[in-house]
N, CA, C and O atoms as a GROMACS GRO file, in nm:
protein
  268
    1UNK      N    1   3.020  17.229   8.925
    1UNK     CA    2   3.155  17.181   8.920
    1UNK      C    3   3.165  17.044   8.989
    1UNK      O    4   3.097  17.014   9.087
    2UNK      N    5   3.251  16.966   8.934
    2UNK     CA    6   3.278  16.822   8.974
    2UNK      C    7   3.351  16.822   9.106
    2UNK      O    8   3.452  16.892   9.119
    3UNK      N    9   3.302  16.743   9.208
    3UNK     CA   10   3.360  16.737   9.335
    3UNK      C   11   3.516  16.683   9.321
    3UNK      O   12   3.600  16.731   9.396
    4UNK      N   13   3.549  16.591   9.234
    4UNK     CA   14   3.678  16.555   9.212
    4UNK      C   15   3.777  16.668   9.162
    4UNK      O   16   3.894  16.678   9.198
    5UNK      N   17   3.712  16.753   9.072
    5UNK     CA   18   3.780  16.861   9.019
    5UNK      C   19   3.814  16.952   9.130
    5UNK      O   20   3.930  16.991   9.149
    6UNK      N   21   3.712  16.986   9.203
    6UNK     CA   22   3.714  17.090   9.316
    6UNK      C   23   3.801  17.051   9.420
    6UNK      O   24   3.874  17.141   9.461
    7UNK      N   25   3.813  16.928   9.478
    7UNK     CA   26   3.885  16.886   9.583
    7UNK      C   27   3.997  16.784   9.558
    7UNK      O   28   4.100  16.783   9.626
    8UNK      N   29   3.974  16.699   9.460
    8UNK     CA   30   4.060  16.592   9.428
    8UNK      C   31   4.192  16.633   9.371
    8UNK      O   32   4.297  16.586   9.416
    9UNK      N   33   4.187  16.723   9.267
    9UNK     CA   34   4.304  16.767   9.202
    9UNK      C   35   4.398  16.841   9.297
    9UNK      O   36   4.516  16.808   9.302
   10UNK      N   37   4.347  16.946   9.376
   10UNK     CA   38   4.435  17.014   9.473
   10UNK      C   39   4.485  16.918   9.574
   10UNK      O   40   4.598  16.932   9.620
   11UNK      N   41   4.404  16.818   9.612
   11UNK     CA   42   4.459  16.714   9.703
   11UNK      C   43   4.578  16.648   9.660
   11UNK      O   44   4.670  16.622   9.737
   12UNK      N   45   4.580  16.618   9.527
   12UNK     CA   46   4.705  16.551   9.474
   12UNK      C   47   4.826  16.631   9.484
   12UNK      O   48   4.935  16.581   9.512
   13UNK      N   49   4.805  16.770   9.460
   13UNK     CA   50   4.913  16.871   9.480
   13UNK      C   51   4.966  16.877   9.616
   13UNK      O   52   5.086  16.881   9.642
   14UNK      N   53   4.868  16.878   9.702
   14UNK     CA   54   4.910  16.881   9.849
   14UNK      C   55   4.977  16.745   9.900
   14UNK      O   56   5.060  16.746   9.991
   15UNK      N   57   4.937  16.633   9.838
   15UNK     CA   58   5.010  16.513   9.870
   15UNK      C   59   5.141  16.520   9.826
   15UNK      O   60   5.232  16.486   9.902
   16UNK      N   61   5.164  16.564   9.700
   16UNK     CA   62   5.303  16.582   9.654
   16UNK      C   63   5.394  16.657   9.738
   16UNK      O   64   5.507  16.614   9.759
   17UNK      N   65   5.353  16.766   9.786
   17UNK     CA   66   5.438  16.850   9.861
   17UNK      C   67   5.467  16.789  10.004
   17UNK      O   68   5.577  16.801  10.058
   18UNK      N   69   5.360  16.723  10.061
   18UNK     CA   70   5.385  16.652  10.197
   18UNK      C   71   5.460  16.518  10.188
   18UNK      O   72   5.519  16.473  10.286
   19UNK      N   73   5.458  16.459  10.077
   19UNK     CA   74   5.518  16.326  10.070
   19UNK      C   75   5.672  16.324  10.111
   19UNK      O   76   5.754  16.384  10.042
   20UNK      N   77   5.709  16.251  10.229
   20UNK     CA   78   5.822  16.242  10.271
   20UNK      C   79   5.885  16.355  10.348
   20UNK      O   80   6.003  16.355  10.383
   21UNK      N   81   5.804  16.447  10.372
   21UNK     CA   82   5.854  16.574  10.439
   21UNK      C   83   5.798  16.577  10.587
   21UNK      O   84   5.702  16.510  10.625
   22UNK      N   85   5.865  16.654  10.658
   22UNK     CA   86   5.817  16.698  10.794
   22UNK      C   87   5.681  16.759  10.793
   22UNK      O   88   5.641  16.813  10.690
   23UNK      N   89   5.606  16.754  10.904
   23UNK     CA   90   5.476  16.825  10.904
   23UNK      C   91   5.504  16.980  10.873
   23UNK      O   92   5.605  17.041  10.907
   24UNK      N   93   5.399  17.030  10.805
   24UNK     CA   94   5.410  17.176  10.770
   24UNK      C   95   5.282  17.240  10.782
   24UNK      O   96   5.177  17.178  10.773
   25UNK      N   97   5.290  17.390  10.808
   25UNK     CA   98   5.172  17.459  10.825
   25UNK      C   99   5.106  17.491  10.684
   25UNK      O  100   5.155  17.466  10.574
   26UNK      N  101   4.991  17.549  10.711
   26UNK     CA  102   4.915  17.573  10.588
   26UNK      C  103   4.976  17.668  10.493
   26UNK      O  104   4.970  17.646  10.372
   27UNK      N  105   5.038  17.779  10.543
   27UNK     CA  106   5.095  17.877  10.467
   27UNK      C  107   5.207  17.829  10.381
   27UNK      O  108   5.228  17.878  10.270
   28UNK      N  109   5.291  17.717  10.443
   28UNK     CA  110   5.394  17.668  10.352
   28UNK      C  111   5.347  17.568  10.247
   28UNK      O  112   5.409  17.553  10.141
   29UNK      N  113   5.230  17.496  10.280
   29UNK     CA  114   5.169  17.424  10.170
   29UNK      C  115   5.114  17.511  10.071
   29UNK      O  116   5.121  17.473   9.954
   30UNK      N  117   5.063  17.617  10.097
   30UNK     CA  118   5.013  17.714   9.990
   30UNK      C  119   5.128  17.764   9.903
   30UNK      O  120   5.115  17.771   9.781
   31UNK      N  121   5.241  17.800   9.966
   31UNK     CA  122   5.361  17.847   9.892
   31UNK      C  123   5.413  17.739   9.801
   31UNK      O  124   5.443  17.763   9.684
   32UNK      N  125   5.424  17.623   9.854
   32UNK     CA  126   5.477  17.509   9.780
   32UNK      C  127   5.393  17.457   9.662
   32UNK      O  128   5.448  17.412   9.561
   33UNK      N  129   5.264  17.463   9.675
   33UNK     CA  130   5.169  17.421   9.579
   33UNK      C  131   5.116  17.528   9.484
   33UNK      O  132   5.060  17.494   9.379
   34UNK      N  133   5.132  17.660   9.518
   34UNK     CA  134   5.072  17.760   9.442
   34UNK      C  135   4.913  17.781   9.455
   34UNK      O  136   4.853  17.870   9.394
   35UNK      N  137   4.856  17.693   9.536
   35UNK     CA  138   4.708  17.715   9.562
   35UNK      C  139   4.672  17.808   9.657
   35UNK      O  140   4.751  17.852   9.741
   36UNK      N  141   4.547  17.843   9.646
   36UNK     CA  142   4.497  17.942   9.742
   36UNK      C  143   4.461  17.874   9.878
   36UNK      O  144   4.452  17.752   9.895
   37UNK      N  145   4.442  17.964   9.967
   37UNK     CA  146   4.398  17.904  10.109
   37UNK      C  147   4.275  17.815  10.103
   37UNK      O  148   4.270  17.711  10.169
   38UNK      N  149   4.173  17.856  10.021
   38UNK     CA  150   4.051  17.790  10.003
   38UNK      C  151   4.081  17.644   9.945
   38UNK      O  152   4.036  17.539   9.992
   39UNK      N  153   4.160  17.654   9.839
   39UNK     CA  154   4.195  17.527   9.782
   39UNK      C  155   4.272  17.426   9.874
   39UNK      O  156   4.238  17.308   9.883
   40UNK      N  157   4.381  17.484   9.944
   40UNK     CA  158   4.451  17.403  10.041
   40UNK      C  159   4.364  17.348  10.145
   40UNK      O  160   4.374  17.231  10.184
   41UNK      N  161   4.272  17.437  10.194
   41UNK     CA  162   4.188  17.391  10.292
   41UNK      C  163   4.086  17.274  10.252
   41UNK      O  164   4.064  17.177  10.325
   42UNK      N  165   4.031  17.294  10.134
   42UNK     CA  166   3.948  17.198  10.083
   42UNK      C  167   4.028  17.062  10.045
   42UNK      O  168   3.975  16.952  10.052
   43UNK      N  169   4.149  17.081  10.009
   43UNK     CA  170   4.227  16.963   9.986
   43UNK      C  171   4.258  16.884  10.107
   43UNK      O  172   4.256  16.761  10.108
   44UNK      N  173   4.291  16.965  10.217
   44UNK     CA  174   4.322  16.907  10.342
   44UNK      C  175   4.194  16.842  10.408
   44UNK      O  176   4.201  16.739  10.475
   45UNK      N  177   4.094  16.901  10.388
   45UNK     CA  178   3.963  16.837  10.438
   45UNK      C  179   3.939  16.705  10.374
   45UNK      O  180   3.904  16.606  10.439
   46UNK      N  181   3.960  16.705  10.235
   46UNK     CA  182   3.945  16.580  10.153
   46UNK      C  183   4.035  16.473  10.204
   46UNK      O  184   3.992  16.360  10.230
   47UNK      N  185   4.169  16.511  10.221
   47UNK     CA  186   4.268  16.409  10.265
   47UNK      C  187   4.235  16.367  10.407
   47UNK      O  188   4.251  16.249  10.438
   48UNK      N  189   4.191  16.458  10.497
   48UNK     CA  190   4.156  16.410  10.630
   48UNK      C  191   4.035  16.316  10.634
   48UNK      O  192   4.030  16.220  10.711
   49UNK      N  193   3.936  16.349  10.546
   49UNK     CA  194   3.823  16.263  10.539
   49UNK      C  195   3.850  16.119  10.483
   49UNK      O  196   3.780  16.022  10.510
   50UNK      N  197   3.962  16.120  10.402
   50UNK     CA  198   4.011  16.000  10.349
   50UNK      C  199   4.107  15.924  10.434
   50UNK      O  200   4.152  15.817  10.395
   51UNK      N  201   4.139  15.975  10.546
   51UNK     CA  202   4.236  15.921  10.644
   51UNK      C  203   4.375  15.918  10.598
   51UNK      O  204   4.450  15.828  10.634
   52UNK      N  205   4.416  16.022  10.514
   52UNK     CA  206   4.548  16.018  10.459
   52UNK      C  207   4.642  16.112  10.526
   52UNK      O  208   4.763  16.104  10.505
   53UNK      N  209   4.596  16.191  10.597
   53UNK     CA  210   4.695  16.303  10.666
   53UNK      C  211   4.672  16.288  10.826
   53UNK      O  212   4.574  16.233  10.876
   54UNK      N  213   4.776  16.344  10.895
   54UNK     CA  214   4.774  16.359  11.050
   54UNK      C  215   4.774  16.504  11.066
   54UNK      O  216   4.828  16.576  10.982
   55UNK      N  217   4.715  16.551  11.171
   55UNK     CA  218   4.719  16.689  11.216
   55UNK      C  219   4.772  16.703  11.349
   55UNK      O  220   4.732  16.632  11.441
   56UNK      N  221   4.869  16.800  11.366
   56UNK     CA  222   4.928  16.818  11.495
   56UNK      C  223   4.910  16.956  11.523
   56UNK      O  224   4.915  17.039  11.432
   57UNK      N  225   4.890  16.989  11.644
   57UNK     CA  226   4.890  17.131  11.692
   57UNK      C  227   4.994  17.149  11.800
   57UNK      O  228   5.021  17.063  11.885
   58UNK      N  229   5.057  17.280  11.789
   58UNK     CA  230   5.160  17.308  11.881
   58UNK      C  231   5.154  17.455  11.911
   58UNK      O  232   5.065  17.523  11.861
   59UNK      N  233   5.249  17.510  11.996
   59UNK     CA  234   5.245  17.654  12.016
   59UNK      C  235   5.270  17.720  11.884
   59UNK      O  236   5.227  17.835  11.879
   60UNK      N  237   5.327  17.676  11.779
   60UNK     CA  238   5.362  17.746  11.662
   60UNK      C  239   5.252  17.731  11.572
   60UNK      O  240   5.260  17.794  11.466
   61UNK      N  241   5.146  17.658  11.592
   61UNK     CA  242   5.028  17.638  11.503
   61UNK      C  243   4.978  17.512  11.471
   61UNK      O  244   4.997  17.420  11.550
   62UNK      N  245   4.916  17.493  11.362
   62UNK     CA  246   4.862  17.354  11.317
   62UNK      C  247   4.952  17.304  11.201
   62UNK      O  248   4.980  17.376  11.105
   63UNK      N  249   4.994  17.184  11.214
   63UNK     CA  250   5.082  17.131  11.112
   63UNK      C  251   5.013  17.001  11.054
   63UNK      O  252   4.937  16.929  11.119
   64UNK      N  253   5.053  16.978  10.910
   64UNK     CA  254   4.988  16.866  10.860
   64UNK      C  255   5.097  16.783  10.790
   64UNK      O  256   5.196  16.838  10.742
   65UNK      N  257   5.077  16.642  10.785
   65UNK     CA  258   5.166  16.560  10.725
   65UNK      C  259   5.089  16.432  10.676
   65UNK      O  260   4.979  16.401  10.724
   66UNK      N  261   5.150  16.358  10.578
   66UNK     CA  262   5.081  16.236  10.542
   66UNK      C  263   5.109  16.127  10.638
   66UNK      O  264   5.213  16.121  10.703
   67UNK      N  265   5.011  16.038  10.645
   67UNK     CA  266   5.027  15.912  10.728
   67UNK      C  267   5.123  15.816  10.676
   67UNK      O  268   5.143  15.710  10.737
   0.00000   0.00000   0.00000
């Protein structure tokens, strides 16, 4: 399988739901994109490696947002 297909396409969906929004947890990203936890995790890793997201941890969990 092509790496772009595996990580890039889900990353675009994740970017769409994060664009202009407050930081959100993984489960909310999953619900809004319709992606599996594995697909969202891969997409977030892709975006983190590309320097396109910020990660924040609080008592409520780990939250993600676009830079």
